[in-house]
C-alpha positions in Angstrom: 112.3 -41.4 111.7 109.3 -40.1 109.9 110.1 -37.0 111.8 113.2 -36.6 109.8 111.8 -37.8 106.4 109.1 -34.4 106.6 111.8 -32.1 107.4 113.2 -33.1 104.5 110.6 -33.0 102.3 109.9 -29.6 103.8 113.0 -28.5 103.2 113.6 -29.4 99.6 110.1 -28.0 98.5 111.7 -24.2 100.2 114.6 -24.7 98.8 112.3 -25.6 95.1 110.4 -22.5 96.0 112.8 -20.2 96.9 115.2 -21.7 93.3 111.6 -21.4 91.0 111.1 -17.2 92.6 114.6 -16.4 91.4 114.2 -18.1 87.6 110.9 -16.1 87.8 112.7 -13.3 89.2 116.1 -13.3 86.2 113.0 -14.1 83.2 110.9 -11.5 84.2 113.8 -9.3 84.3 115.1 -10.4 81.0 112.5 -10.2 79.3 110.9 -6.7 80.6 114.3 -5.1 79.2 114.3 -6.7 76.2 110.4 -5.4 75.7 111.4 -2.1 76.6 114.7 -2.2 73.8 112.3 -3.9 71.5 109.4 -0.3 72.4 113.1 2.7 72.8 113.4 1.3 68.9 109.5 2.6 68.0 110.0 5.1 70.1 113.1 6.8 68.7 111.7 6.1 65.0 109.1 9.4 66.3 110.1 12.5 64.9 108.8 15.9 66.8 105.0 16.6 64.9 105.4 13.0 62.5 104.4 10.0 63.3 106.0 6.5 61.7 104.3 5.0 58.4 103.3 1.9 61.2 99.7 1.4 59.2 100.3 0.6 55.5 97.2 0.9 53.9 97.9 5.0 54.6 100.3 4.4 52.6 98.5 3.9 49.5 95.1 6.0 49.8 93.8 8.6 51.5 89.9 9.0 52.2 87.5 10.9 53.7 84.1 12.1 53.2 81.9 15.3 53.7 78.5 16.5 53.3 77.3 18.8 51.3 74.9 21.0 51.9 74.4 20.5 55.5 73.3 17.6 57.9 69.1 17.3 58.3 67.4 17.3 61.5 65.2 14.3 60.2 65.7 11.4 58.6 63.2 11.5 56.3 65.5 15.0 54.2 68.0 13.8 52.1 71.7 14.3 53.5 74.3 14.4 49.9 78.0 12.7 51.1 80.8 13.9 49.3 83.6 11.3 49.3 87.1 11.6 48.1 90.1 9.1 47.4 93.9 10.8 46.9 96.3 7.9 45.7 99.1 8.3 47.3 101.6 5.8 45.3 101.3 4.1 41.9 100.0 0.7 42.1 98.7 -2.1 39.9 95.4 -3.0 39.4 91.7 -1.9 39.9 90.8 0.2 43.1 87.1 -1.3 44.5 85.4 1.5 46.3 82.0 0.9 48.6 79.7 2.9 50.4 78.4 1.2 53.9 75.4 3.0 54.9 73.2 1.6 57.8 69.7 -0.7 57.9 68.0 2.2 58.0 69.1 4.5 55.0 67.8 4.5 51.3 70.3 5.6 48.9 68.2 8.4 46.4 71.2 8.7 43.9 74.6 8.2 43.4 76.6 4.3 43.3 76.9 2.5 46.4 80.2 0.9 45.1 82.1 1.0 42.1 86.1 1.0 40.9 88.5 2.9 38.8 90.8 1.0 36.0 93.4 4.1 36.9 93.8 7.1 39.5 96.3 9.7 38.3 98.9 10.0 42.4 97.6 12.7 44.0 94.7 13.7 42.5 91.1 13.1 44.5 88.5 10.8 43.2 85.6 12.4 44.0 82.2 10.3 44.5 78.6 11.6 45.5 76.0 9.6 46.9 72.4 11.2 48.5 70.7 9.2 51.2 67.7 9.3 53.6 67.7 7.9 57.4 70.8 9.4 58.5 70.7 12.8 60.2 70.9 14.6 63.5 68.0 12.8 65.1 69.8 9.9 64.8 73.4 10.4 65.7 74.3 7.4 65.7 73.9 6.4 62.7 77.3 6.0 60.5 78.2 6.1 56.9 81.1 4.6 56.2 84.0 4.6 52.9 85.7 1.9 51.6 89.0 2.2 49.4 90.5 -1.9 48.4 92.8 -3.2 46.4 93.9 -6.6 45.1 97.5 -6.9 44.7 99.9 -9.9 43.2 99.0 -12.8 45.3 95.4 -11.8 46.5 96.8 -9.3 49.4 94.5 -6.7 49.7 95.8 -3.1 50.9 92.8 -0.8 51.7 91.8 2.6 53.6 88.3 3.6 54.9 86.5 7.2 56.7 83.9 7.0 58.8 81.2 9.6 58.8 79.1 10.0 61.8 76.3 13.2 62.1 76.7 15.4 65.1 75.3 19.1 66.6 78.5 21.7 67.1 79.5 24.7 65.2 81.2 24.5 61.6 82.6 27.5 59.5 80.0 29.2 57.4 80.5 32.3 55.2 80.1 35.6 57.1 77.2 36.2 54.9 74.8 33.7 55.8 74.3 34.9 59.1 74.4 38.1 61.1 74.2 37.0 64.1 76.0 33.5 66.1 74.1 30.7 66.0 74.4 26.5 66.5 74.9 24.7 63.5 75.2 21.4 62.2 78.7 19.9 62.7 80.4 17.1 60.3 83.0 15.3 62.1 84.8 12.7 60.6 86.9 9.7 61.7 89.6 7.9 59.5 90.9 4.2 60.4 
């Protein structure tokens, strides 16, 4: 009798296992098809050469950083950075900016943070700082320019640009050199 009971348990466990595998297959197929449809909708929103505005902050601000006068070879020399902030559409409230410099950097001139009551749409507002401690020697040092605005109900919108000193070729006017040479290059990363 105990053998028959053992066979029954094995048979029931086998049916349960087969049912679980079948259920898993059905659920996987259902959710994968649902996910593909969602991804297909996203893919269809892409137009040739244009990425849809999935990240809202870029809708409001365009933020850029560039070096003025090149990138110094060592950290004792001064680096002047110019930030450019362009408002893309009308927003309410103050627009705040903040430069984030590495701990080894020292501010020589300019303001690390400030705000504007209003900015004209489409016209870049330029800000400039001069620092030491960021150079080609310590190319891993990053400088960040962050811009934000607080909307109604405490919602903040913003955008940032990152400056990293790297060595490569930059565009120079023809009068500045007569032979091919390696010059410092600035790289820009925008979030």
